[in-house]
Structures are given as structure tokens and as C-alpha cells.
C-alpha positions in Angstrom: -8.5 -9.2 -21.0 -10.0 -6.4 -19.1 -8.8 -3.1 -18.4 -9.0 -4.3 -14.6 -7.1 -7.4 -15.5 -4.6 -5.1 -17.9 -3.8 -3.0 -14.9 -3.3 -5.6 -12.6 -1.1 -7.6 -14.7 1.0 -4.2 -15.8 1.3 -3.3 -11.9 2.6 -7.0 -11.1 5.2 -6.9 -13.8 6.3 -3.6 -12.7 6.8 -4.9 -9.3 8.7 -7.9 -10.4 10.9 -5.8 -12.7 11.7 -3.6 -9.6 12.5 -6.4 -7.2 14.6 -8.2 -9.7 16.3 -4.8 -10.5 17.1 -4.6 -6.6 18.4 -8.5 -6.5 20.7 -7.2 -9.6 22.0 -4.1 -7.9 23.4 -6.3 -5.1 26.2 -7.6 -7.5 26.3 -4.6 -9.9 27.5 -1.8 -8.0 29.4 0.4 -10.3 28.4 3.7 -12.0 27.2 2.1 -14.9 24.5 0.5 -12.9 23.4 4.0 -11.2 23.4 5.3 -14.9 21.1 2.3 -15.9 18.8 3.0 -13.3 18.4 6.5 -13.5 18.1 6.7 -17.7 15.8 3.6 -17.8 14.4 2.4 -14.8 13.6 5.3 -12.7 11.3 6.9 -15.5 9.8 3.6 -16.7 8.6 3.0 -13.0 7.4 6.4 -12.5 5.4 6.1 -15.8 4.0 2.6 -15.2 2.6 4.2 -11.9 0.9 6.8 -13.6 -0.5 4.7 -16.5 -2.0 2.1 -13.8 -3.6 5.2 -12.3 -4.9 6.2 -15.4 -6.2 2.6 -16.4 -7.9 2.3 -12.9 -9.6 5.8 -13.7 -10.5 4.7 -17.3 -12.1 1.6 -15.9 -14.1 3.3 -13.5 -15.3 5.8 -16.2 -16.1 3.0 -18.5 -18.2 1.2 -15.7 -20.4 4.3 -15.2 -21.0 4.6 -18.9 -22.1 1.0 -18.9 -24.3 1.5 -15.9 -26.0 4.9 -17.3 -26.7 3.1 -20.6 -28.7 0.3 -18.9 
């Protein structure tokens, strides 16, 4: 799988997780849900966003390297 494909897949999976979490929050409304979100999901989703950005930049850099080598 290419970097672009991996980036897209990671972004899609992250979005799906976020959607499912919002669905779950409709029925899980106690303090433990808040703690779970703060402890795990907020940081995870932020890191995934940063990772997707880095993968995109890396993909651009690799495309430039390939182009320069031709």
C-alpha cells in the first residue's frame, strides 16, 4: 500500500472511530465516559491528525525525490 493509501485509510478509520464514539456518548453519559474520552480518545485523535499531516508531507517529499532522480 502506498503512503497516500495508508494516509487515506488512517484518516477514514479515525473518522469512523470519532463517529462511533459520538454515537456511544448518546447512551454513555457518566463521568467515566468523560474520563475515557480525555484519557484515550482526545489524544489519540489529535495524534492521528498530526500523523496524517506528516504522512502527506512525506509522500510529497518522496514524490519530489523520485522526480529528481528521473
